[in-house]
N, C-alpha and C positions, 0 to 999 in steps of 0.2 A: 504494499501499500504504500501509496507517495502522498497523503494528504491526510487532514484529521477525522478519524472514525467515531462516532457516535453511536452508543448501544442503547436499545429500548427494548421494551419487553411487549409481546400483544397477548391478550388473553383470550381464551374461548371457553363457552359455555357449555360447549359438548365434548367429553373426553375422546379422545383419538382413538381408532380403531387399532387394536393389536394386529399390527399386518406382518409383523416378523422381524422387524428391524429395532435393534434395542433402543429404550427411551423413548419409542413412539405410543406404545400403550398406553392408554390413560393420560397421556401428555393434554394440559389444557394452556399451556404457556409456550410461547415461542422468543427465544431470545433472539433480537434482529440488531445485526451490525449493519451500518451504512457509511460509506464514505461522503465526505461533505464536497468534494470535486468532483472525482472520478462518479459518483452515485453508484458505486459498486453494493451490491446487497449481500448479506449471507443469512440464513437463520438457523438456527438449532433449537431443537425441542427440549422444552424442561418439564420437569416433574414438579421442581421446589427452586427458588430463589437462590437456596445455597448452592444448586449446581452451576452458576453462573460462572465461578472462578474456572470449574471444567470444560464449559462449553468453551469461556475465555481462550483456553491455552488450547482447545481443539483448533479455533479461528487461528492462532498464531503458526500453529504448526501447518495447517491447511494452507493459508493465505500469504501468511507474512505480517511483521510486527510495521504497525501505522507510526506516523510520524506523531500523532498525539491521539489520547483517547478523552473525549468530552461527554460526560454523564451528567444523569438529571438526579445526581445526590441521593440515588440508590444505596443504602450502607454496604450491601454485597460488592458494589463495583466502584467503592473508593476505599474500602478497608481489606486488611487481611491478605488472602492468597492472590487478589487482582493487583495489589499495591505492589506486592513483592514481584509479581510476572513483569509490572511495569517498570520498575526499578532494573530490574535483570535485563531486558530488552531497549532499556533507556528509551520508553515511551512518555511523553510529555503528560501530564495529568490535568485534567479541567473540567469543573463544573458550572453547567448554567445554574441562574438565579433561581432560589427555590420560587415556585408558584408561576412561574413564567415559564409556561409549556413553548411557546411560540420562538423560545429562544432555541431550540431543538429541532434544526432543520431536517432531520429525519424523521419527524412527526409526518410529513407531507407525503414522503416513499411510504411510510407504513399505510397510510390510509389508501393511497394507487395500489397498492398491494391487496389489500382487505377487500376493494372495491372490485378489481379484475376478479379476483377470486369468487368472490359472491357471484358474481355477474357469468363466470365460468359455471359455476354450480348450478344457478338458476336455468341456464339454456342446457346443459347436457344433464341435467336430473339427478346430480352426484348427491349421495346421502352425505347429512351434516357429519357424521363421524369421520369423512375423510376431507375435511378443511384442512388439515395440515398437508397432507397429500397435494392437494391442490396450492396453498399457498407457496411451498417448497417447487412446485413447478414453476409457478409465477417468478419467483424471485431467481431462479436459475434462467429462464428465458428473460428476464429483463437486462440481465448481465452480457446479455448476446446482442442486445438492440441498440441503435443509437437514441441517445436520450435528449433531453432537452438542451444539455450543453454542447449538442453535435458531436459527442465522443462515446466510443462502446466501453463500458465499464470493464469488461472481460480484459481487453486490450490495453489497458492502461495499467490494471493490474499485473498482467503476467508480461506483458511488452511484446505478446505475440499477435499475430493475426487472428482474428476469431473466425470459427467456421460455425455456421449456422446448420447446417447438414444434420444434425442428429432431431432438430425440430422439425423440419420438411416432412419426413415420410409419413407422420402419424398426427392426429391431434388429441389433447389431454380426453380420457376415459374413453376412446375410440375400441369398439370390440376388435379384439384381434384374436388370431391363430397363434399359437407358439409351439416348439418342440417339445413333446414327451421324451425326454431323453432315457428315462427309464423303460417304460413299454414300447416306445415307438409311436408313430402317428402324430397327432395335433390334438391341443386342447385350447378351451375358450378362455379370454383373459380381458382384462382392461389396461390399455397402454398409459401408463402415469409418469412419461418422461426418459430423457436420457438417465443413464447409470456412469457417470464420468469416472467411478473408481472400480469398475468392473469390467473386465474382458478388454475388448477393443474399441475403438473409438464410435461405432453404433452397436453400444448395447444399450438394452432398453430396461426400464422396470417395468416389469407386469405383475398386475393383481389378478391372481388367480381365481375363475368363478366356483369353483368347488370349495376350496379353503379360505379365500378371501386373503391370501399372503403374498408379499410381494417377493418375485424373484426376478433375476436379472437373466435375460436373454437376447440372443442377438439373431436367432432365425425366426423372424417375427413376419406375418404378413395379414394384410386386413382380412377379416371376417365376413364382411359382407359384399366379396367380389363376386358378382355373379359368371364371370366367366371361368372361375375356378372353385366351385363350390364344395365343401365337406358335410354331406348329409349325414355321416354318421355324428360329429360333432354340433354340426346345427341342421335340425330336422328340415325335411322338404317343405313343412307347413311355412317356414320362414320366407322361403322364396316363392311359393304360392303366394303367400300374403302379399308379396311386392306387385304382383300380376292382378290381385283382387279375385283368386281362386280360391278352392278347398281343395284339400288332398283327397282323394280316393276313399270308399269305405274302406273296412277292415278286409272284407270278403272280397273285394276287387283288386286286381293286380296295380301295382304302384305306377304312378306316372313318370315317365321318364324322360328328361331334357334332352334334346338334339342341341346340336352346336348352333342352329341356327335358330331354337326356342333362347338360347343363353344371349345370343346378340341381339335379340329383340328387348330382352330386360333393361330397364333402366337403370343406371349406375348409384345403387345407393351408397357408396364409398364418397360421393360428393354430397356430403351433410346439409342440408338446408337448415340452420338453427335461425333463429329469432333475430332479426335485424337491429332490434332495440331491446335493449337491457330493461329489466321491469322499472329502475329508476327514470330511465330516458322518458318512459311511457306516462307518467304521474304530469298530470296538467295539459297532456295534448288534448286535442279535440277531433272528432271524425264524423262522419254522417252514418246515422245509423236507422235501417228501416224497421219498423214494428211492424206486428203482426198483422195490420188493417192495411199495409202497403204504403203507410205514410213516412216520409223520410224527416230526419230531425237531427239539427246536430246534438251530438253527444259529447260528454267531457269525462276524463277519466279521473276520477277522485283520488282513490286510495287503492293500495293494496291489500288483500284479507287477510288478516293476519291469523293464521290457525297453524296447526304442527305442520299441512302439508308445506306450507309456505317455508316454516322453519327448517323443516329436511329438504328443500328445494327439489319436490315432487311432482306437486301439482299444484301452481302459484295460479290464483285468482284475483281478479281485479272487481272493484265496485265504479260503475259510471252510471252519471247522472244523463238522463233524456231529455231535452227540450228545456224548459224553465227550472226544473228541476223536480217536476211533480213526479216522473218516473224515476225508478231507478234498477239497474239491473247486473247479474254477476255473469262475469266473461273470463274464459279461461286466458290464460296470458299467452299461448300458441296462436289461438284465433285471433285474440285482440290485436298481437304484431303483425299479422298476416293483414288483417282489414287496412289498420293505419298505414302500414308499407304500401298497399296496393293504393290505397286512396291519394296519399301522397304522390307516389309514381303519375298516377291518372291527372293530378293537377297539375303537375309539372309538365307533362306530355299534352296539356290542353284538351283531354279526352273526357273530364269531368269537370262540370261547372260549379263553380264554388259555391259557397253558401254567401246569400246576400249579407251586410253589414251596415251598420247605421254611421258609425265613427270610429275614428281610432283615439283613445282615451289617453295613452300611456307609452312609454316604451323602457327598456332595459338592454344595457352592453354598454361597452364590449364584453362579450362574453368568449371565454377559451375552453378549448377540448379539456374534458374532465370535470368540469363545474357541472353541478346537478341542473343548471338551468339552460346549461349549452343547449342540448338534444340539436345538434346539425347547424346551429346559425349562432353567428356573432352578434347579431341585433335580433331583438324579438319586439311586437308589437301588443298591446292592450287592445283586443277588439270588441265592441259591443254588437252582438247581430242583431239582426232583424227579430228575433224570439225573445230577446233582452237578456240572454246570457253574455257572459264576458269572458273569454279566455286570451291566452298569450299565443300567439303565432309568431312564425319567423316571416321577417320582411321579403324575404326572397319570392315566397308563395305568395303575398299580399300584393308584391308589384308585380306579378305575372297579370294578374287578373285588373288591377285598378292603380295602376301607377301614378294618375292624377291626384287622386286623394292621400296616397303615400307622401307623392311629393309636396303637396300643399304643406301637410304636417310636419316634413322634413325641414322646408324652408320656416315654417312658423318658430320652430324649437333651433334653428341654427345649425340644421344636421347635414346640409347639402354638402359641405366639404370635407364631413367625417369620411374615413376610406371605405366603411362597411355599408355606408347608404349611396356611395357612387355607381348606382347602376342604371339610372334613368337614361 
């Protein structure tokens, strides 16, 4: 490490699953290390804060000694074994002021890791007990990507060119086949990211379906490849479901796929995940048809907080229709598809936008990562013809009524603002 290092602890409400890796089972804390300049991240699971000196020593062994260690006054980080290690490796010691969390620049990176991890778990329906695996995957991936400073953290720390190849073949929680080295053949599992300390460069962590244990394997392939199915490990019904068919009754011969049949199947390896994360959907509006055939402007109010949402399995939303007289509960996937289709249709001019009365307010500039961003740097508060009020991106409003938007921008001295220069 070539810059200051800041440690912090992430807490979880759900104990981590015992996946066979020492220290993972029952873990509810993650010791987080972050570089101030490089934005390099490292995470080590904790069962107790008394283990902080041990994981700090692991960090020194795996990554190297930083120039300095800035802590948030946690006793385990400024006394005892940690202080002895800083003296041994000539690491400067520094603490942030008490009750001033904003002085810890790593807090922003922690929030990003938690937000991205929860988004992945929501879209892939990852059970809550695997939050630790998800966060470790996000941390490893972020070290291989260019950050806001225009640098790659892994390259800064190692001085070598970073290769992202281990992250390109599969996506997190993808169902894969791995080689059964004991009995031959293939078994089903979930892809959980690269295993940098195991085997060669393209060795991965696989969570087995039968035992839910992590194993390192390099001989891995996608399980939902229609060209090369494994009907013993994955029943024939799975492929028939893709085509909307059913398997033959037990007293009839099984249906065999020819090469032409397989070529006609859609490619399920190209996973279609929702475009919007649950947080991005909050506050958006869309057109909703009622059972009577009438069309009303609907607004997404909030996410239903139940056990399914907590476990990232079946997320639902509450929407308000019209002037708020009607409310409806709708699933996450269906809602995301509706909003994506209508926004795309509005941008292409294929869907008439809802008539509105006036523009009441605006907000911005917004940056990616902010909860209000939702794909637009500026948004305006619209009062619709039915009396409802919603925040909408200015690019969508500008496509249908540039004159009203331009008049609002002129009235509020926004015409020279970069985000409003599209007239």
